[in-house]
N, CA, C and O atoms as CSV, one atom per row, in Angstrom:
chain,resi,resn,atom,element,x,y,z
A,1,UNK,N,N,0.827,-1.184,0.000
A,1,UNK,CA,C,0.000,0.000,0.000
A,1,UNK,C,C,0.874,1.251,0.000
A,1,UNK,O,O,1.856,1.343,0.736
A,2,UNK,N,N,0.499,2.197,-0.831
A,2,UNK,CA,C,1.236,3.460,-0.806
A,2,UNK,C,C,0.582,4.424,0.176
A,2,UNK,O,O,-0.459,4.126,0.761
A,3,UNK,N,N,1.209,5.581,0.345
A,3,UNK,CA,C,0.723,6.567,1.322
A,3,UNK,C,C,-0.689,7.031,1.005
A,3,UNK,O,O,-1.484,7.249,1.919
A,4,UNK,N,N,-1.010,7.183,-0.256
A,4,UNK,CA,C,-2.327,7.672,-0.658
A,4,UNK,C,C,-3.430,6.682,-0.268
A,4,UNK,O,O,-4.537,7.096,0.078
A,5,UNK,N,N,-3.140,5.399,-0.321
A,5,UNK,CA,C,-4.137,4.383,0.023
A,5,UNK,C,C,-4.337,4.261,1.525
A,5,UNK,O,O,-5.408,3.843,1.964
A,6,UNK,N,N,-3.341,4.614,2.321
A,6,UNK,CA,C,-3.450,4.459,3.769
A,6,UNK,C,C,-3.857,5.752,4.463
A,6,UNK,O,O,-4.126,5.754,5.664
A,7,UNK,N,N,-3.902,6.846,3.717
A,7,UNK,CA,C,-4.266,8.144,4.307
A,7,UNK,C,C,-5.727,8.128,4.756
A,7,UNK,O,O,-6.585,7.546,4.092
A,8,UNK,N,N,-5.993,8.765,5.873
A,8,UNK,CA,C,-7.354,8.855,6.409
A,8,UNK,C,C,-8.240,9.620,5.447
A,8,UNK,O,O,-7.863,10.691,4.971
A,9,UNK,N,N,-9.391,9.090,5.161
A,9,UNK,CA,C,-10.354,9.736,4.285
A,9,UNK,C,C,-11.529,10.191,5.139
A,9,UNK,O,O,-12.074,9.413,5.922
A,10,UNK,N,N,-11.915,11.452,4.987
A,10,UNK,CA,C,-13.016,12.011,5.755
A,10,UNK,C,C,-14.297,12.015,4.931
A,10,UNK,O,O,-14.278,11.860,3.710
A,11,UNK,N,N,-15.389,12.195,5.624
A,11,UNK,CA,C,-16.692,12.275,4.969
A,11,UNK,C,C,-17.280,13.670,5.193
A,11,UNK,O,O,-16.740,14.468,5.960
A,12,UNK,N,N,-18.381,13.945,4.518
A,12,UNK,CA,C,-19.057,15.223,4.731
A,12,UNK,C,C,-19.602,15.319,6.158
A,12,UNK,O,O,-19.716,16.415,6.708
A,13,UNK,N,N,-19.936,14.175,6.755
A,13,UNK,CA,C,-20.373,14.179,8.153
A,13,UNK,C,C,-19.236,14.624,9.068
A,13,UNK,O,O,-19.464,15.316,10.060
A,14,UNK,N,N,-18.008,14.221,8.730
A,14,UNK,CA,C,-16.850,14.659,9.506
A,14,UNK,C,C,-16.686,16.178,9.422
A,14,UNK,O,O,-16.389,16.829,10.424
A,15,UNK,N,N,-16.877,16.735,8.234
A,15,UNK,CA,C,-16.772,18.180,8.079
A,15,UNK,C,C,-17.870,18.900,8.852
A,15,UNK,O,O,-17.631,19.956,9.438
A,16,UNK,N,N,-19.059,18.337,8.855
A,16,UNK,CA,C,-20.149,18.915,9.640
A,16,UNK,C,C,-19.753,18.945,11.112
A,16,UNK,O,O,-19.950,19.954,11.789
A,17,UNK,N,N,-19.197,17.844,11.606
A,17,UNK,CA,C,-18.759,17.750,12.993
A,17,UNK,C,C,-17.715,18.828,13.299
A,17,UNK,O,O,-17.812,19.517,14.314
A,18,UNK,N,N,-16.715,18.972,12.417
A,18,UNK,CA,C,-15.670,19.971,12.632
A,18,UNK,C,C,-16.240,21.390,12.626
A,18,UNK,O,O,-15.858,22.217,13.454
A,19,UNK,N,N,-17.149,21.670,11.699
A,19,UNK,CA,C,-17.752,23.000,11.615
A,19,UNK,C,C,-18.570,23.307,12.872
A,19,UNK,O,O,-18.563,24.437,13.360
A,20,UNK,N,N,-19.268,22.305,13.389
A,20,UNK,CA,C,-20.067,22.504,14.602
A,20,UNK,C,C,-19.191,22.768,15.820
A,20,UNK,O,O,-19.625,23.442,16.754
A,21,UNK,N,N,-17.975,22.252,15.827
A,21,UNK,CA,C,-17.075,22.411,16.965
A,21,UNK,C,C,-16.228,23.673,16.872
A,21,UNK,O,O,-15.615,24.069,17.863
A,22,UNK,N,N,-16.178,24.310,15.717
A,22,UNK,CA,C,-15.368,25.519,15.541
A,22,UNK,C,C,-16.076,26.697,16.204
A,22,UNK,O,O,-17.167,27.084,15.785
A,23,UNK,N,N,-15.473,27.253,17.214
A,23,UNK,CA,C,-16.105,28.362,17.940
A,23,UNK,C,C,-16.394,29.541,17.023
A,23,UNK,O,O,-17.411,30.215,17.184
A,24,UNK,N,N,-15.519,29.793,16.071
A,24,UNK,CA,C,-15.709,30.927,15.164
A,24,UNK,C,C,-16.939,30.743,14.276
A,24,UNK,O,O,-17.455,31.710,13.717
A,25,UNK,N,N,-17.409,29.494,14.148
A,25,UNK,CA,C,-18.554,29.210,13.282
A,25,UNK,C,C,-19.826,28.897,14.053
A,25,UNK,O,O,-20.826,28.505,13.452
A,26,UNK,N,N,-19.811,29.061,15.369
A,26,UNK,CA,C,-20.985,28.730,16.174
A,26,UNK,C,C,-22.257,29.392,15.663
A,26,UNK,O,O,-23.324,28.779,15.657
A,27,UNK,N,N,-22.144,30.613,15.246
A,27,UNK,CA,C,-23.305,31.360,14.771
A,27,UNK,C,C,-23.809,30.844,13.430
A,27,UNK,O,O,-24.988,30.994,13.109
A,28,UNK,N,N,-22.920,30.235,12.645
A,28,UNK,CA,C,-23.240,29.878,11.267
A,28,UNK,C,C,-23.391,28.381,11.020
A,28,UNK,O,O,-23.879,27.982,9.963
A,29,UNK,N,N,-22.983,27.546,11.972
A,29,UNK,CA,C,-22.951,26.098,11.749
A,29,UNK,C,C,-24.304,25.579,11.280
A,29,UNK,O,O,-25.347,25.928,11.832
A,30,UNK,N,N,-24.266,24.756,10.271
A,30,UNK,CA,C,-25.486,24.151,9.752
A,30,UNK,C,C,-25.245,22.685,9.463
A,30,UNK,O,O,-24.111,22.234,9.297
A,31,UNK,N,N,-26.323,21.975,9.409
A,31,UNK,CA,C,-26.258,20.533,9.209
A,31,UNK,C,C,-27.145,20.178,8.057
A,31,UNK,O,O,-28.281,20.653,8.034
A,32,UNK,N,N,-26.741,19.403,7.117
A,32,UNK,CA,C,-25.401,18.843,6.931
A,32,UNK,C,C,-24.451,19.881,6.333
A,32,UNK,O,O,-24.849,21.005,6.025
A,33,UNK,N,N,-23.201,19.484,6.177
A,33,UNK,CA,C,-22.167,20.353,5.627
A,33,UNK,C,C,-22.592,20.872,4.256
A,33,UNK,O,O,-22.934,20.100,3.361
A,34,UNK,N,N,-22.563,22.178,4.114
A,34,UNK,CA,C,-22.862,22.813,2.830
A,34,UNK,C,C,-21.971,24.042,2.724
A,34,UNK,O,O,-22.312,25.121,3.208
A,35,UNK,N,N,-20.846,23.859,2.093
A,35,UNK,CA,C,-19.837,24.911,2.005
A,35,UNK,C,C,-20.419,26.213,1.446
A,35,UNK,O,O,-20.164,27.288,1.988
A,36,UNK,N,N,-21.193,26.120,0.377
A,36,UNK,CA,C,-21.713,27.319,-0.273
A,36,UNK,C,C,-22.652,28.112,0.640
A,36,UNK,O,O,-22.557,29.337,0.716
A,37,UNK,N,N,-23.552,27.417,1.328
A,37,UNK,CA,C,-24.475,28.108,2.235
A,37,UNK,C,C,-23.738,28.727,3.419
A,37,UNK,O,O,-24.088,29.814,3.879
A,38,UNK,N,N,-22.715,28.027,3.908
A,38,UNK,CA,C,-21.938,28.535,5.026
A,38,UNK,C,C,-21.162,29.786,4.621
A,38,UNK,O,O,-21.144,30.774,5.355
A,39,UNK,N,N,-20.521,29.742,3.452
A,39,UNK,CA,C,-19.811,30.928,2.955
A,39,UNK,C,C,-20.785,32.076,2.745
A,39,UNK,O,O,-20.474,33.216,3.089
A,40,UNK,N,N,-21.953,31.800,2.189
A,40,UNK,CA,C,-22.947,32.858,1.953
A,40,UNK,C,C,-23.363,33.514,3.270
A,40,UNK,O,O,-23.506,34.735,3.335
A,41,UNK,N,N,-23.556,32.721,4.309
A,41,UNK,CA,C,-23.948,33.263,5.610
A,41,UNK,C,C,-22.844,34.136,6.200
A,41,UNK,O,O,-23.113,35.208,6.741
A,42,UNK,N,N,-21.607,33.672,6.093
A,42,UNK,CA,C,-20.484,34.436,6.637
A,42,UNK,C,C,-20.281,35.730,5.848
A,42,UNK,O,O,-20.045,36.782,6.441
A,43,UNK,N,N,-20.370,35.662,4.533
A,43,UNK,CA,C,-20.187,36.869,3.728
A,43,UNK,C,C,-21.331,37.863,3.935
A,43,UNK,O,O,-21.109,39.073,3.898
A,44,UNK,N,N,-22.542,37.369,4.151
A,44,UNK,CA,C,-23.664,38.262,4.463
A,44,UNK,C,C,-23.416,38.957,5.795
A,44,UNK,O,O,-23.692,40.148,5.938
A,45,UNK,N,N,-22.896,38.217,6.766
A,45,UNK,CA,C,-22.584,38.814,8.066
A,45,UNK,C,C,-21.492,39.870,7.915
A,45,UNK,O,O,-21.512,40.890,8.604
A,46,UNK,N,N,-20.555,39.629,7.028
A,46,UNK,CA,C,-19.492,40.606,6.797
A,46,UNK,C,C,-20.075,41.905,6.230
A,46,UNK,O,O,-19.661,42.996,6.622
A,47,UNK,N,N,-21.013,41.789,5.328
A,47,UNK,CA,C,-21.634,42.974,4.737
A,47,UNK,C,C,-22.434,43.766,5.775
A,47,UNK,O,O,-22.558,44.986,5.662
A,48,UNK,N,N,-22.977,43.077,6.786
A,48,UNK,CA,C,-23.805,43.717,7.801
A,48,UNK,C,C,-23.016,44.160,9.039
A,48,UNK,O,O,-23.549,44.872,9.891
A,49,UNK,N,N,-21.749,43.740,9.140
A,49,UNK,CA,C,-20.949,44.053,10.325
A,49,UNK,C,C,-20.731,45.564,10.436
A,49,UNK,O,O,-20.291,46.216,9.488
A,50,UNK,N,N,-21.043,46.093,11.595
A,50,UNK,CA,C,-20.932,47.537,11.816
A,50,UNK,C,C,-19.802,47.884,12.795
A,50,UNK,O,O,-19.149,48.919,12.658
A,51,UNK,N,N,-19.583,47.024,13.764
A,51,UNK,CA,C,-18.570,47.316,14.778
A,51,UNK,C,C,-17.287,46.547,14.500
A,51,UNK,O,O,-17.261,45.590,13.725
A,52,UNK,N,N,-16.246,46.989,15.145
A,52,UNK,CA,C,-14.962,46.304,15.007
A,52,UNK,C,C,-15.069,44.856,15.492
A,52,UNK,O,O,-14.529,43.946,14.862
A,53,UNK,N,N,-15.760,44.647,16.601
A,53,UNK,CA,C,-15.920,43.289,17.147
A,53,UNK,C,C,-16.647,42.385,16.157
A,53,UNK,O,O,-16.271,41.224,15.988
A,54,UNK,N,N,-17.682,42.905,15.503
A,54,UNK,CA,C,-18.400,42.104,14.497
A,54,UNK,C,C,-17.499,41.776,13.318
A,54,UNK,O,O,-17.515,40.650,12.821
A,55,UNK,N,N,-16.707,42.755,12.861
A,55,UNK,CA,C,-15.792,42.498,11.738
A,55,UNK,C,C,-14.726,41.477,12.116
A,55,UNK,O,O,-14.350,40.643,11.292
A,56,UNK,N,N,-14.235,41.533,13.352
A,56,UNK,CA,C,-13.236,40.559,13.812
A,56,UNK,C,C,-13.832,39.160,13.902
A,56,UNK,O,O,-13.176,38.183,13.539
A,57,UNK,N,N,-15.070,39.055,14.382
A,57,UNK,CA,C,-15.733,37.750,14.471
A,57,UNK,C,C,-15.920,37.149,13.081
A,57,UNK,O,O,-15.729,35.947,12.891
A,58,UNK,N,N,-16.289,37.972,12.121
A,58,UNK,CA,C,-16.461,37.488,10.748
A,58,UNK,C,C,-15.115,37.064,10.169
A,58,UNK,O,O,-15.040,36.066,9.452
A,59,UNK,N,N,-14.058,37.802,10.469
A,59,UNK,CA,C,-12.723,37.435,9.987
A,59,UNK,C,C,-12.305,36.080,10.544
A,59,UNK,O,O,-11.704,35.275,9.832
A,60,UNK,N,N,-12.618,35.822,11.810
A,60,UNK,CA,C,-12.317,34.521,12.405
A,60,UNK,C,C,-13.117,33.414,11.716
A,60,UNK,O,O,-12.595,32.327,11.466
A,61,UNK,N,N,-14.369,33.692,11.414
A,61,UNK,CA,C,-15.208,32.703,10.724
A,61,UNK,C,C,-14.661,32.421,9.326
A,61,UNK,O,O,-14.631,31.270,8.892
A,62,UNK,N,N,-14.230,33.463,8.623
A,62,UNK,CA,C,-13.635,33.253,7.293
A,62,UNK,C,C,-12.390,32.383,7.390
A,62,UNK,O,O,-12.179,31.503,6.555
A,63,UNK,N,N,-11.573,32.623,8.397
A,63,UNK,CA,C,-10.371,31.811,8.589
A,63,UNK,C,C,-10.712,30.354,8.850
A,63,UNK,O,O,-10.077,29.452,8.302
A,64,UNK,N,N,-11.723,30.124,9.695
A,64,UNK,CA,C,-12.148,28.745,9.975
A,64,UNK,C,C,-12.665,28.074,8.708
A,64,UNK,O,O,-12.398,26.896,8.473
A,65,UNK,N,N,-13.404,28.821,7.891
A,65,UNK,CA,C,-13.912,28.253,6.635
A,65,UNK,C,C,-12.783,27.921,5.672
A,65,UNK,O,O,-12.845,26.913,4.968
A,66,UNK,N,N,-11.762,28.752,5.634
A,66,UNK,CA,C,-10.622,28.466,4.765
A,66,UNK,C,C,-9.932,27.170,5.192
A,66,UNK,O,O,-9.511,26.379,4.348
A,67,UNK,N,N,-9.821,26.960,6.486
A,67,UNK,CA,C,-9.225,25.714,6.984
A,67,UNK,C,C,-10.103,24.521,6.616
A,67,UNK,O,O,-9.597,23.497,6.155
A,68,UNK,N,N,-11.418,24.648,6.817
A,68,UNK,CA,C,-12.325,23.550,6.455
A,68,UNK,C,C,-12.293,23.277,4.953
A,68,UNK,O,O,-12.380,22.122,4.535
A,69,UNK,N,N,-12.169,24.311,4.147
A,69,UNK,CA,C,-12.073,24.122,2.697
A,69,UNK,C,C,-10.820,23.337,2.336
A,69,UNK,O,O,-10.861,22.459,1.475
A,70,UNK,N,N,-9.704,23.649,2.993
A,70,UNK,CA,C,-8.465,22.912,2.731
A,70,UNK,C,C,-8.606,21.451,3.156
A,70,UNK,O,O,-8.158,20.549,2.448
A,71,UNK,N,N,-9.225,21.222,4.307
A,71,UNK,CA,C,-9.453,19.845,4.762
A,71,UNK,C,C,-10.325,19.111,3.756
A,71,UNK,O,O,-10.041,17.970,3.393
A,72,UNK,N,N,-11.387,19.769,3.309
A,72,UNK,CA,C,-12.278,19.129,2.334
A,72,UNK,C,C,-11.536,18.802,1.046
A,72,UNK,O,O,-11.688,17.712,0.494
A,73,UNK,N,N,-10.743,19.738,0.575
A,73,UNK,CA,C,-10.025,19.554,-0.697
A,73,UNK,C,C,-9.029,18.396,-0.619
A,73,UNK,O,O,-8.855,17.664,-1.593
A,74,UNK,N,N,-8.378,18.227,0.525
A,74,UNK,CA,C,-7.307,17.234,0.627
A,74,UNK,C,C,-7.720,15.893,1.228
A,74,UNK,O,O,-7.063,14.883,0.974
A,75,UNK,N,N,-8.795,15.860,2.020
A,75,UNK,CA,C,-9.080,14.640,2.764
A,75,UNK,C,C,-10.468,14.043,2.562
A,75,UNK,O,O,-10.708,12.916,2.996
A,76,UNK,N,N,-11.377,14.748,1.925
A,76,UNK,CA,C,-12.715,14.205,1.729
A,76,UNK,C,C,-12.756,13.459,0.406
A,76,UNK,O,O,-12.366,13.985,-0.636
A,77,UNK,N,N,-13.233,12.233,0.468
A,77,UNK,CA,C,-13.337,11.412,-0.736
A,77,UNK,C,C,-14.463,11.918,-1.615
A,77,UNK,O,O,-15.584,12.129,-1.152
A,78,UNK,N,N,-14.157,12.107,-2.869
A,78,UNK,CA,C,-15.154,12.557,-3.859
A,78,UNK,C,C,-15.547,11.376,-4.736
A,78,UNK,O,O,-14.843,11.062,-5.696
A,79,UNK,N,N,-16.657,10.719,-4.426
A,79,UNK,CA,C,-17.110,9.582,-5.225
A,79,UNK,C,C,-16.342,8.313,-4.902
A,79,UNK,O,O,-15.396,8.334,-4.115
A,80,UNK,N,N,-16.755,7.202,-5.514
A,80,UNK,CA,C,-16.130,5.891,-5.271
A,80,UNK,C,C,-14.795,5.804,-5.987
A,80,UNK,O,O,-14.669,6.211,-7.143
A,81,UNK,N,N,-13.800,5.271,-5.293
A,81,UNK,CA,C,-12.466,5.056,-5.878
A,81,UNK,C,C,-11.993,3.672,-5.577
A,81,UNK,O,O,-10.894,3.294,-5.981
């Protein structure tokens, strides 16, 4: 077996679990994992943010989403292989 065959493969349920546990995403977490809806919610919050604290919270949420996107891109299996 090569490294690619032994690497841990995640599911969309795993991403949902991670998103629910991310404090920066507490306000936005949804079930099941839907990257597009989550990004839309965070970007809408960014457009509505009026205070520095709100803008910082949205920035943290964007950072958490970027990490989840990288995890999805590298570790979530896309279809049967």
